[in-house]
N, C-alpha and C positions, 0 to 999 in steps of 0.2 A: 801414493801421495802426489808424485810428480804429474801423474795423469789427471788427478783432480785439479791441480793448479792450472794445467793446460786447458781443461774444459772451462774453468772459470774465466781464464783469459779470453778464450774464444767467445764466451757469452758476453763479456764486457765489450769486446770489439764489435760483436754483432749488434749490441744495444746502441753503441755509438753510430754504427752504420744506419740502423733503423731510424734513429733520431734525425740524422742528417738528411736521409731520404724524405722523411715526412716534412721537415722544414723546407727543403728544396721544392717539394711538390706544392706546398702552400704558397711559396714565393712565385712559382710558375703560374699557379692559378690566379694570383693577384694581378699578374701582367695582363691577363685577359680583360680585367676590369678597368685598368688605368688607361688614360688617353695616351696618344703617341708621345707627347712631350714628357709626361711623367715616366713612361717606359724608358725613354732615352736617359732621363735623370737617374732612374734606377740602375741602368746599365753602368753608368759612370760611378755610382755609389758602390756597386759590386766590385769594380776594379779597385777602388780606394779601400774597400773592406779587406781585400786580399793583402794590400800593403800594410794596413794596420795590424793584421794578424801577425805578419813577420816582425813588425816593430814591437808588438806586445810580447812576442817570444824573446826578443833580444833584451828589452828593458825589464819586463815583468818577471821573466824566468831566469835570465842569466845575470841581471843586475847591472848591465852595461848601458851607457847612455849613447845615443846616436842622433845627430842632427843632419845626417847625410842621406836619408832615405829618398829624398827627391833625386839625388844623384844616382842611386841604384835604380830608381824608376826610369831615369833617362837612359841608362845603359841598356836596360831591357827594351825600352821603347825604340831606341835607335837600332838595336840589333834586329828587332822585328821589322822596323821600317826599311832598313837597308836591304835585308833579305827579301822582303815581300815586294819591294819595288823592282827587283831584278829577277824574281822567280814568282811570277804571277800564278803559275799552275801548281805550285807546291801546296800540299794540304796544310790547312791552318794549324793543325795540331803540331806539325813540325816547327812552324814559326814560333808557337808558344814555348815549345821545348827549348828551342835555340835561345830565346829571350831569357828563360829561366836559368839555363846554363851560363849565359853571359852575366846575368846578375850574380850568380853564385861565384864566378871567377872574380868579379869585382869585389865581392864580399870577402873573398879569401885574401885579396891584395890589401884591403883595408884592415882586415881582422888580424893579420899576422903581427903588425906593429902594435895593435891594440892590447896585446897581452902584457905590455910594459907600461901602459898608460891607464890612468884612472880619473874620474871626475871631470873637471873642466878641461884637462889636457886631452882626454879622449873626445869630449864634445867638440873641442876646437879642431882636432884632426879630421873628424867626420864632416864638420862644417866646411873646412877647407876643401875636402873632396867634392862636396856638393857644389861649392862655388866655382870649382875648376871645370865642371862639365860644360857650362855655358860658353866660355871662351874657346874651349876645345872644339865644340860643335860648330862655332862660328868660323873658326879658322880652317877646318878641313872641309872646304866647300864642295870639293869633288865627290866626297863620300857622304857627307851629312846634309848637303844642300845649303849650308851656311845659315844666314839669318832667315831665309825663306823656308827652310826645312824641307821635308819630304812629304809627298802626297801618295796615299795608298788608294787602291780600288775599294769601293764600298763592299760590304758583306753581301753575298748573293743569297737571297732568300729562296729556299727550295720551293719548287712548284706545288708540291703537296701541301705545304704550309700556306701558300697563297690562296689555295682553294678553300681554306677555312674562313676566308673573309669575303664580304660582298659589300657593294655600295660604291659611292663616288670616290671615297678615300681608302679603298681597300688595300691598294699597294702601299700607301704610306703607313697605314696601321700595321700591316703585316711585316714590313721592314723594321719598324720600331720595336714591335713585340719580339720578332726573331732575334734581334740584337740583344734585347733584355733577357730573353730566355737563355741565350748562349752565355751571357755574362753570369747569370744566376747558376747555371750548371757548373761552370768553371769555379765559381766561388764555393759552391757546395762540395766539389771535389777537394779543394784546398782546406776546407773546414774539416773534412774527414781526416785528411793527412795530419793537420795540426792537432786535432783532438787525440789522435794516436801518439803523436810526438809528446804531447803534454803528459801522457800516462806511460810513456816508454821508459826504458832504463836511461836513455839520454836525457829525458826531461827531469828525471829524479836527480841525475848528476848535475844538471844545470842548477836546480834549486839548492843543492848542497853547496856548490861552488859559490852561489850567490849569498847564502846564509853564513857559511863558515868555510872559507877556503883552506884553513889549516886542517880541519877535520876531513875535508875532501882529499887533500894530499895524503893524509894518513891512511885513507881507504884505497889509495892507489889510483885516484882520478887525476889525470893530467890537466892542470889548470889552463895551460896555454892552448892545448888541443880543444878543450871544452869551450873556452871563450871564443876561439877562432871559429868553431863549428856554429856557435850562436850567430855570428856575423854572416856566415855562409848561408844559413837557413833564412835569416831575415832578408838578406840581399836577393836570394833566389825568389822569394815571395814578392819582393818589391819589383824585380825584373819582370815577373809574370804579370803583376798588376799594371806596370807601365806599358807592357806590350798590349794587354787587353784594352787599356785606355786609348792607346794609339789606334788600334783596329776599330774601336767604336767611333772615334772622331775622324778617322781616315787621314790624319796628318800628325806630324811630329816636328817641332821646332824648338830652339833653345828657350823661348819664352814660355813653353808649356810647363817646364819643371824648374821654376826659380827656387832660390834658397828659402824663400818664405813658405813654400809648400812643405818643406820639412818641419817648420814650426807649426803649420796647420795640422799636419799628420800627428805630431806629438800632442797637440791640443785635443784633437779628436780622440786619440787613444786614452787620454786622461779623463775626458768627459764620459766616454763609454765605460771605462774600467780597465785598469792596467792588468795584464796577464789573464784576461778572460776572453772566451770565444764570443759570448754575447756582447761584451763591450765593443768588440770589433764591428759587429753588426750595427750596434747603435751609432758608432762613429761614422760608419758608411752611410747610414740613413740620414744623419745630420748633414753630412757633406752633400748628399744627393739633393735634398730638398731645402737646403739653406738659401738658395737663390730666391725661392718663393717667399720665404720669411723676410728676406732683405727687401724685396720688392714691396711687400705689404707694409713694412715699417717705413720705408721711404715715402710711400703714398700717404700713410697716416701722419707722418711728421712734416710732410711737404718738402723733404730734402731732394734736391736734384741729383739723380743717380750719376750724372757725369761730373758732378762737382767733386772737390777734394774730399769732403766728408762722405758723400754718397759712394764714391769709389772705394773708400776704406771702411765701409760699414760692416763688411764681413769680419774683418779683423777686430773691430770694436765689439761686435756681438760675441764673437768667440772668446775675446778677452774677458768680457763680463760673465759669460757662462763658466769660464774656467775658474774665476774667482769665487763664484757662488758654489761651484762644485767642490772646490777645496775647503770651503767653510762648512757646507751642510752635508756633503757626501764625499768624503776623502777617497772612498773606494770607487767612485764613479757612479753613473746611473745604474750600472749592473749590480752594484753593491747595495742598492736601495731595497731590493726585494727581500733578502734575509733580515735586513734591519727593520723593515715594516712588519715582517712576520713576528719578530721578537716583540715589537710594540703591541701588536694585536694580542699576543699571548699574555703580556703583562696586564693589558686592560681587562682581559678575561679573568 
């Protein structure tokens, strides 16, 4: 009987791995079709997707609120930036691992007192953490570069990859696509890890603590340890996403991770679907290509992009989308698929 359970578990893990590999391969194939600008946007969207994955784990599965994920992103970004600026020959993998660990440590620091806080008190504490990152980065000029930030070397595209392109803009196309492919591969790896976390014993414990903490305690689950672990996982994903975002843009400064970014991440998670893998993808895609939509809307309405209204157009659009989602699709865009399926069955 135990052997049968083990085989079933292996098959389930294998099916998740196969799904992630197929979807990652599809995303990599799409990068060959997109222009360089779209590839760069896709790379940034992949980094944000990783952060939304961690946030969805924290809010959707453990039931805790956080408005400090921009702070966790900044911790990972500065960890990667500081290390990479002093160790240019270090493999990129080590930089990402260092940023993930730095994010996890910051999540542990924030998560320990979170076990005693709920609702607006917890949201206020995480918001204060995100707000404190900017002045800290500005004051420690010798380490963080102050307001000017840090600058990193651009990603080096392998020569074998450059040979796949020809033409006048071959180098530009190759560099943009290599960056997008690297971001997609890292995002695919994090998806596989999170998919297994969702279906693991830890994931089941998270859901039980979220739904009924009394029942969880009666079953021997430590509430404080489980809730702290949720923050650690979410912050580690945010740290990795922040490091990837920094490597893609080759710079990090205090203005890159404002408090408003935490609100944007929360909005994107709700739009995509709280607690779902596909919702994180949808949120990342919306973030990646929203500048194109904003530019198109500004052109249609005649709004000056540099004006007060034009510069805040993203927040306005996200706010309208959030209201519409709450009214017509409370489970997010990812939750529309089963709902549409039920409507089709009813019509039949």
